[in-house]
C-alpha positions in Angstrom: 39.1 50.8 -42.0 41.9 48.4 -42.8 41.6 44.7 -43.2 44.9 43.0 -42.3 45.7 39.6 -43.7 49.5 39.5 -43.7 51.3 36.6 -41.9 51.3 37.0 -38.1 54.9 38.2 -37.7 54.1 41.2 -40.0 50.8 42.2 -38.3 52.4 44.6 -35.7 54.2 46.6 -38.3 51.0 46.8 -40.4 49.1 48.0 -37.4 51.7 50.7 -36.8 51.6 51.8 -40.4 47.7 52.0 -40.3 48.0 54.2 -37.1 50.4 56.6 -38.8 48.0 56.9 -41.8 45.1 57.8 -39.6 43.1 54.6 -39.9 40.5 54.3 -37.1 39.2 50.7 -37.5 41.1 47.4 -38.0 39.8 44.0 -38.9 42.7 41.5 -38.3 41.9 38.2 -40.1 45.4 36.8 -39.5 45.6 33.9 -37.0 48.6 33.0 -34.8 47.9 35.0 -31.7 46.4 34.2 -28.3 45.0 30.9 -29.6 48.5 29.5 -30.2 49.9 30.0 -26.7 52.1 32.4 -24.7 54.1 33.8 -27.6 51.0 34.5 -29.6 49.3 36.1 -26.6 52.3 38.4 -26.2 52.0 39.4 -29.9 48.3 40.0 -29.4 48.8 42.3 -26.4 51.4 44.3 -28.3 49.1 44.9 -31.3 46.3 46.1 -29.1 48.7 48.4 -27.3 49.8 50.0 -30.6 46.2 50.2 -31.9 45.1 52.1 -28.8 48.1 54.4 -29.0 46.6 55.7 -32.2 43.0 55.6 -31.1 42.1 52.6 -33.3 39.6 49.8 -32.5 40.3 46.2 -33.4 38.1 43.3 -34.5 40.0 40.0 -34.3 42.6 38.8 -34.7 41.9 35.2 -35.9 38.6 36.1 -37.4 36.8 36.0 -40.8 36.0 39.6 -41.1 32.9 41.9 -41.0 30.0 42.5 -43.3 27.6 45.4 -43.6 24.6 44.5 -45.8 22.7 47.7 -45.2 21.5 49.3 -48.4 23.7 52.4 -48.2 26.9 50.5 -47.5 26.9 46.9 -49.0 30.4 45.9 -47.8 31.7 42.4 -47.5 35.1 42.4 -45.8 35.0 38.7 -45.0 36.4 35.6 -46.8 32.9 34.2 -47.1 31.7 33.6 -50.7 28.1 34.3 -49.5 26.5 37.7 -49.2 23.1 37.9 -47.6 20.3 40.2 -48.8 19.7 43.4 -46.7 17.5 42.7 -43.7 17.1 43.2 -40.0 19.3 40.6 -38.3 22.7 41.5 -36.9 24.9 38.5 -36.1 28.1 38.0 -34.2 30.1 34.8 -34.4 33.1 33.9 -32.3 33.9 31.1 -34.9 35.0 32.0 -38.4 34.1 28.6 -39.9 30.7 28.7 -38.4 30.2 32.2 -39.6 30.8 31.1 -43.2 28.3 28.3 -42.9 25.7 30.7 -41.5 26.2 33.3 -44.2 25.8 30.7 -46.9 22.6 29.3 -45.2 20.9 32.6 -44.8 21.7 33.6 -48.4 20.1 30.4 -49.6 17.0 31.1 -47.4 17.0 34.8 -48.5 17.0 35.7 -44.8 18.1 39.4 -44.6 21.1 40.6 -42.5 22.0 44.1 -41.5 25.5 43.3 -40.0 27.7 40.3 -39.5 30.9 40.4 -37.4 33.3 37.5 -36.7 35.2 38.6 -33.6 37.8 35.8 -33.3 40.0 36.3 -30.2 38.1 39.4 -29.1 41.4 41.2 -28.3 39.6 44.6 -28.3 36.0 44.7 -29.7 33.8 42.1 -27.9 30.3 40.8 -28.1 29.3 43.4 -25.5 30.6 46.2 -27.7 28.5 45.0 -30.6 25.4 44.6 -28.4 25.8 48.2 -27.3 26.1 49.4 -30.9 23.2 47.3 -32.2 20.9 48.3 -29.3 20.0 51.7 -30.9 20.9 50.8 -34.5 17.9 51.5 -36.8 18.8 48.7 -39.2 18.9 46.0 -36.4 15.6 44.4 -35.2 17.0 41.0 -34.1 20.4 40.3 -32.5 21.9 36.8 -33.0 25.1 35.5 -31.5 27.3 32.4 -31.5 29.4 32.5 -28.3 32.2 30.4 -27.0 32.8 32.5 -23.9 31.6 35.6 -22.1 34.2 38.4 -21.7 32.4 40.3 -19.0 29.3 38.5 -17.7 28.3 41.5 -15.6 28.4 43.9 -18.5 26.5 41.4 -20.7 23.8 41.0 -18.0 23.3 44.8 -17.8 23.1 45.2 -21.6 21.0 42.1 -22.3 18.4 42.9 -19.6 17.9 46.3 -21.2 18.0 45.3 -24.9 15.7 42.2 -24.7 12.8 44.5 -23.6 13.0 46.1 -27.1 14.7 43.6 -29.4 15.0 39.8 -29.4 18.4 38.4 -28.6 19.0 34.8 -29.7 22.2 33.0 -28.7 23.9 29.7 -29.4 26.4 29.0 -26.6 29.0 26.3 -27.3 31.0 24.4 -24.8 28.0 22.8 -23.1 29.7 19.5 -22.6 33.2 18.8 -21.2 34.5 18.0 -24.7 32.8 21.2 -26.1 34.4 23.3 -23.4 37.9 21.9 -24.3 37.2 22.6 -28.0 36.1 26.2 -27.3 39.2 26.8 -25.2 41.6 25.5 -27.8 39.9 27.4 -30.6 40.0 31.0 -29.5 42.1 30.7 -26.3 38.9 31.3 -24.2 37.6 29.2 -21.3 34.0 28.1 -21.6 32.0 29.1 -18.5 30.1 26.9 -16.2 27.0 25.6 -17.9 24.4 25.9 -15.2 25.4 29.5 -14.4 25.3 30.5 -18.0 21.8 28.9 -18.5 20.5 30.8 -15.4 22.1 34.1 -16.5 20.6 33.9 -20.1 17.1 33.0 -18.7 17.2 35.9 -16.2 18.0 38.5 -18.8 15.4 37.4 -21.3 17.8 36.0 -23.9 16.5 33.1 -26.1 19.0 30.3 -26.0 18.9 27.7 -28.7 21.0 24.5 -29.0 22.0 24.7 -32.7 22.6 27.0 -35.6 19.6 25.5 -37.4 17.4 26.4 -34.4 18.9 29.9 -34.4 18.1 30.5 -38.0 14.5 29.1 -37.5 14.0 31.4 -34.6 15.2 34.4 -36.5 12.9 33.6 -39.5 10.0 33.4 -37.1 
């Protein structure tokens, strides 16, 4: 795995070099892609194309990294100063800043994490990919997510309906007000979905929706 933190204009070349070296996983922390407009979106599409040419998967760009707190790995590839104790919660955040706040909060509460992933623009690896991985992961007993948008609601529905029968899935979904939807859109270049439809979808598939990070943490502790 390679963690890329070079300025945006140099990312494509770094991705190409990683591919030639046989790297299979990329975490691109660098911002300046889809969230900045058409030029950034074009750069993002190009880096995904190069990554897939070499069989690489990409987390990010515009993310804060990934963390594996399982006892046999103990890797912190984020820019968060906090490192949670090993535990049974796997958490995905679409917001890097919020991810830092959560990692610091759970460390203080000694609430154990298995994995943490900040997906940023979700150019390649999405929340659905992580759900699919965590579904049968032996370290994961609880799945928690902070979402600004759904990539593929149909796929999410299929996965969540299956997973919630075996593992609790707790979600904070932003963009519930008009102002929140605009903020979510400008942050990661995603459009927040219609609130009523999302509420109905989450209820139907057995996901526990909470209204704040504090509630999410309380729910996970319970």
